[in-house]
N, CA, C and O atoms as a MOPAC input file, in Angstrom:
PM7 MOZYME 1SCF
protein

 N     71.73800 1     0.02400 1   -82.01800 1
 C     71.13100 1     1.24000 1   -81.49500 1
 C     72.20800 1     2.27000 1   -81.20000 1
 O     73.22900 1     1.95800 1   -80.58800 1
 N     71.97100 1     3.50500 1   -81.64300 1
 C     72.95700 1     4.55000 1   -81.47100 1
 C     72.76400 1     5.22500 1   -80.12600 1
 O     71.63900 1     5.34300 1   -79.63900 1
 N     73.85600 1     5.66600 1   -79.53000 1
 C     73.77100 1     6.46100 1   -78.31200 1
 C     73.72300 1     7.94400 1   -78.69300 1
 O     74.75900 1     8.56400 1   -78.93300 1
 N     72.51900 1     8.50100 1   -78.74400 1
 C     72.34000 1     9.90200 1   -79.12900 1
 C     72.42600 1    10.74400 1   -77.89600 1
 O     72.01700 1    10.29800 1   -76.82300 1
 N     72.95500 1    11.97900 1   -78.00400 1
 C     72.97100 1    12.86800 1   -76.87200 1
 C     71.54200 1    13.26000 1   -76.48500 1
 O     70.64200 1    13.27600 1   -77.32400 1
 N     71.35200 1    13.57100 1   -75.21900 1
 C     70.00900 1    14.02600 1   -74.77800 1
 C     69.64300 1    15.31100 1   -75.51100 1
 O     70.52300 1    16.08800 1   -75.88300 1
 N     68.32900 1    15.53900 1   -75.72200 1
 C     67.93400 1    16.77700 1   -76.38600 1
 C     68.38000 1    17.99000 1   -75.58200 1
 O     68.35200 1    17.99200 1   -74.35200 1
 N     68.79100 1    19.01900 1   -76.31300 1
 C     69.27800 1    20.24100 1   -75.67900 1
 C     68.11500 1    21.21400 1   -75.43400 1
 O     67.18900 1    21.32200 1   -76.23700 1
 N     68.19600 1    21.90100 1   -74.32200 1
 C     67.20900 1    22.92800 1   -74.01200 1
 C     67.50700 1    24.22200 1   -74.73100 1
 O     66.68100 1    25.13500 1   -74.72900 1
 N     68.67800 1    24.31900 1   -75.35100 1
 C     69.08600 1    25.53500 1   -76.03800 1
 C     68.23700 1    25.69000 1   -77.31800 1
 O     67.96500 1    24.71400 1   -78.01800 1
 N     67.84200 1    26.89600 1   -77.59300 1
 C     67.05000 1    27.19100 1   -78.78500 1
 C     67.99600 1    27.60900 1   -79.88800 1
 O     68.89000 1    28.42100 1   -79.64700 1
 N     67.83500 1    27.09900 1   -81.05400 1
 C     68.66200 1    27.45500 1   -82.19600 1
 C     68.46600 1    28.93800 1   -82.50800 1
 O     67.35200 1    29.44800 1   -82.38400 1
 N     69.52600 1    29.63500 1   -82.90900 1
 C     69.35300 1    31.08000 1   -83.21600 1
 C     68.40400 1    31.23300 1   -84.40800 1
 O     68.40100 1    30.44600 1   -85.35400 1
 N     67.60000 1    32.29400 1   -84.30200 1
 C     66.62800 1    32.61700 1   -85.32500 1
 C     67.36000 1    33.17100 1   -86.56800 1
 O     68.18200 1    34.07500 1   -86.41900 1
 N     67.09400 1    32.67100 1   -87.76900 1
 C     67.79000 1    33.19900 1   -88.93200 1
 C     67.35800 1    34.67300 1   -89.18200 1
 O     66.25300 1    35.09600 1   -88.84200 1
 N     68.26300 1    35.38700 1   -89.77000 1
 C     67.98200 1    36.79900 1   -90.07100 1
 C     66.83800 1    36.90800 1   -91.10400 1
 O     66.71200 1    36.06600 1   -91.99300 1
 N     66.05700 1    37.90100 1   -90.97500 1
 C     64.90400 1    38.08300 1   -91.92700 1
 C     65.45200 1    38.33900 1   -93.31300 1
 O     66.45600 1    39.03000 1   -93.48400 1
 N     64.78300 1    37.77500 1   -94.29300 1
 C     65.14900 1    37.95900 1   -95.70700 1
 C     64.70000 1    39.34600 1   -96.11000 1
 O     63.55600 1    39.71800 1   -95.85300 1
 N     65.54700 1    40.09900 1   -96.71900 1
 C     65.24800 1    41.42800 1   -97.17400 1
 C     64.32100 1    41.39900 1   -98.37200 1
 O     64.57600 1    40.67800 1   -99.33700 1
 N     63.26900 1    42.15700 1   -98.32500 1
 C     62.29600 1    42.18200 1   -99.41100 1
 C     62.30800 1    43.53800 1  -100.09500 1
 O     62.15700 1    44.57000 1   -99.44200 1
 N     62.48500 1    43.53500 1  -101.40400 1
 C     62.55800 1    44.81000 1  -102.14500 1
 C     61.57600 1    44.69100 1  -103.34000 1
 O     61.61900 1    43.73000 1  -104.10800 1
 N     60.73000 1    45.66300 1  -103.45800 1
 C     59.77700 1    45.69600 1  -104.59300 1
 C     60.57700 1    45.92500 1  -105.85700 1
 O     61.46200 1    46.78000 1  -105.88900 1
 N     60.26800 1    45.15200 1  -106.92000 1
 C     60.99200 1    45.29000 1  -108.15600 1
 C     60.92900 1    46.70800 1  -108.71300 1
 O     61.89800 1    47.20100 1  -109.29100 1
 N     59.79600 1    47.35200 1  -108.53700 1
 C     59.64500 1    48.74100 1  -109.03200 1
 C     60.65300 1    49.68800 1  -108.36600 1
 O     61.01300 1    50.71300 1  -108.94300 1
 N     61.10100 1    49.34900 1  -107.16700 1
 C     62.13600 1    50.14000 1  -106.52600 1
 C     63.44100 1    50.05200 1  -107.30100 1
 O     64.17800 1    51.03400 1  -107.38900 1
 N     63.73500 1    48.87200 1  -107.87000 1
 C     64.92600 1    48.68000 1  -108.62200 1
 C     64.81900 1    49.19600 1  -110.03700 1
 O     65.74100 1    49.83700 1  -110.54200 1
 N     63.69300 1    48.92000 1  -110.68100 1
 C     63.53500 1    49.23200 1  -112.12200 1
 C     62.92100 1    50.55700 1  -112.38500 1
 O     63.26500 1    51.20700 1  -113.37300 1
 N     61.99800 1    51.00400 1  -111.51800 1
 C     61.30000 1    52.26400 1  -111.74200 1
 C     60.39400 1    52.13700 1  -113.00300 1
 O     59.66700 1    51.15400 1  -113.14900 1
 N     60.45100 1    53.13900 1  -113.90100 1
 C     59.61100 1    53.13200 1  -115.07000 1
 C     60.24200 1    52.37800 1  -116.24300 1
 O     59.62000 1    52.24800 1  -117.29800 1
 N     61.46300 1    51.88500 1  -116.07200 1
 C     62.13800 1    51.11700 1  -117.13000 1
 C     61.62300 1    49.69900 1  -117.18900 1
 O     60.83500 1    49.28500 1  -116.33900 1
 N     62.06500 1    48.94100 1  -118.19800 1
 C     61.70200 1    47.52900 1  -118.32300 1
 C     62.81700 1    46.62700 1  -117.86600 1
 O     62.60200 1    45.42300 1  -117.72200 1
 N     64.00300 1    47.15800 1  -117.63000 1
 C     65.09800 1    46.31900 1  -117.19400 1
 C     66.12200 1    47.10600 1  -116.35900 1
 O     66.17800 1    48.33400 1  -116.40900 1
 N     66.92400 1    46.35900 1  -115.59500 1
 C     67.98400 1    46.97800 1  -114.83200 1
 C     69.16500 1    45.99100 1  -114.85400 1
 O     68.97600 1    44.77500 1  -114.90800 1
 N     70.37200 1    46.54100 1  -114.81000 1
 C     71.57300 1    45.70200 1  -114.76900 1
 C     72.03000 1    45.59000 1  -113.32500 1
 O     72.22500 1    46.60400 1  -112.65400 1
 N     72.20400 1    44.35400 1  -112.83600 1
 C     72.70400 1    44.12500 1  -111.48700 1
 C     74.12700 1    43.60800 1  -111.55500 1
 O     74.45000 1    42.77300 1  -112.40000 1
 N     74.98200 1    44.10300 1  -110.66700 1
 C     76.34900 1    43.66400 1  -110.61500 1
 C     76.52700 1    42.72900 1  -109.43800 1
 O     76.15400 1    43.06100 1  -108.31200 1
 N     77.10100 1    41.54900 1  -109.69400 1
 C     77.35500 1    40.55700 1  -108.62600 1
 C     78.71600 1    39.95400 1  -108.82900 1
 O     78.93200 1    39.25100 1  -109.81600 1
 N     79.63100 1    40.20100 1  -107.94100 1
 C     81.00300 1    39.68800 1  -108.03100 1
 C     81.64200 1    40.00400 1  -109.36900 1
 O     82.29300 1    39.15900 1  -109.98300 1
 N     81.44000 1    41.25400 1  -109.81600 1
 C     82.02600 1    41.68100 1  -111.05000 1
 C     81.30700 1    41.22300 1  -112.32700 1
 O     81.73700 1    41.56600 1  -113.42800 1
 N     80.23800 1    40.46800 1  -112.19600 1
 C     79.48800 1    39.99900 1  -113.33500 1
 C     78.22200 1    40.82400 1  -113.50100 1
 O     77.64200 1    41.28700 1  -112.51900 1
 N     77.79500 1    41.00800 1  -114.74800 1
 C     76.59900 1    41.82900 1  -115.00400 1
 C     75.41500 1    40.89600 1  -115.28700 1
 O     75.52900 1    39.96000 1  -116.07900 1
 N     74.30400 1    41.15400 1  -114.64800 1
 C     73.05900 1    40.40400 1  -114.86300 1
 C     71.95500 1    41.37700 1  -115.20700 1
 O     71.88700 1    42.46700 1  -114.64000 1
 N     71.07500 1    40.98900 1  -116.14500 1
 C     69.93900 1    41.80500 1  -116.50600 1
 C     68.67400 1    41.25400 1  -115.88100 1
 O     68.35300 1    40.07500 1  -116.03200 1
 N     67.96700 1    42.11000 1  -115.18500 1
 C     66.64700 1    41.72800 1  -114.65000 1
 C     65.64600 1    42.50000 1  -115.49400 1
 O     65.63700 1    43.73100 1  -115.50600 1
 N     64.80700 1    41.75700 1  -116.19600 1
 C     63.88800 1    42.34200 1  -117.16800 1
 C     62.47700 1    41.94700 1  -116.87100 1
 O     62.20500 1    40.81900 1  -116.46000 1
 N     61.54800 1    42.90200 1  -117.08500 1
 C     60.09700 1    42.64100 1  -116.93900 1
 C     59.56900 1    42.36500 1  -118.37200 1
 O     59.72600 1    43.19500 1  -119.26700 1
 N     58.94600 1    41.19200 1  -118.56800 1
 C     58.40400 1    40.82300 1  -119.85600 1
 C     57.13000 1    41.58600 1  -120.14100 1
 O     56.60900 1    42.31600 1  -119.29800 1
 N     56.64200 1    41.39300 1  -121.36100 1
 C     55.35400 1    42.00900 1  -121.75900 1
 C     54.19700 1    41.45600 1  -120.91200 1
 O     53.19400 1    42.14000 1  -120.70700 1
 N     54.34200 1    40.21700 1  -120.42300 1
 C     53.32800 1    39.61900 1  -119.57500 1
 C     53.51100 1    39.92200 1  -118.06800 1
 O     52.79300 1    39.39700 1  -117.21700 1
 N     54.47900 1    40.76900 1  -117.78500 1
 C     54.67400 1    41.17800 1  -116.38600 1
 C     55.48000 1    40.18600 1  -115.56800 1
 O     55.50100 1    40.28100 1  -114.34100 1
 N     56.14800 1    39.23400 1  -116.21600 1
 C     56.99300 1    38.29000 1  -115.51400 1
 C     58.43400 1    38.75400 1  -115.48000 1
 O     58.80700 1    39.65000 1  -116.23700 1
 N     59.24900 1    38.17200 1  -114.62600 1
 C     60.62900 1    38.57600 1  -114.50100 1
 C     61.55200 1    37.55700 1  -115.16900 1
 O     61.31900 1    36.35000 1  -115.10500 1
 N     62.60100 1    38.06900 1  -115.80800 1
 C     63.64300 1    37.20500 1  -116.36000 1
 C     64.99800 1    37.76100 1  -115.90300 1
 O     65.28300 1    38.94900 1  -116.06000 1
 N     65.81300 1    36.88400 1  -115.34200 1
 C     67.16700 1    37.28000 1  -114.93200 1
 C     68.17000 1    36.51900 1  -115.81500 1
 O     68.18900 1    35.28800 1  -115.80900 1
 N     68.99300 1    37.24300 1  -116.56600 1
 C     69.96400 1    36.62500 1  -117.49200 1
 C     71.36100 1    37.19000 1  -117.19700 1
 O     71.52400 1    38.29200 1  -116.67100 1
 N     72.34500 1    36.38100 1  -117.56200 1
 C     73.73400 1    36.78300 1  -117.38500 1
 C     74.21000 1    37.35900 1  -118.66800 1
 O     75.36500 1    37.77400 1  -118.76700 1

């Protein structure tokens, strides 16, 4: 049997809210946008079926 510490009354910090951005804010009327991440280029594209594809 392990000797576990008693439960703490301290509450864990609440994680920061995840930022939500509508794709149309990024793409606008276009079908794709290029995103830069750590010097790399990624393409976020809307397909003919309205789905998203992210490629490097």
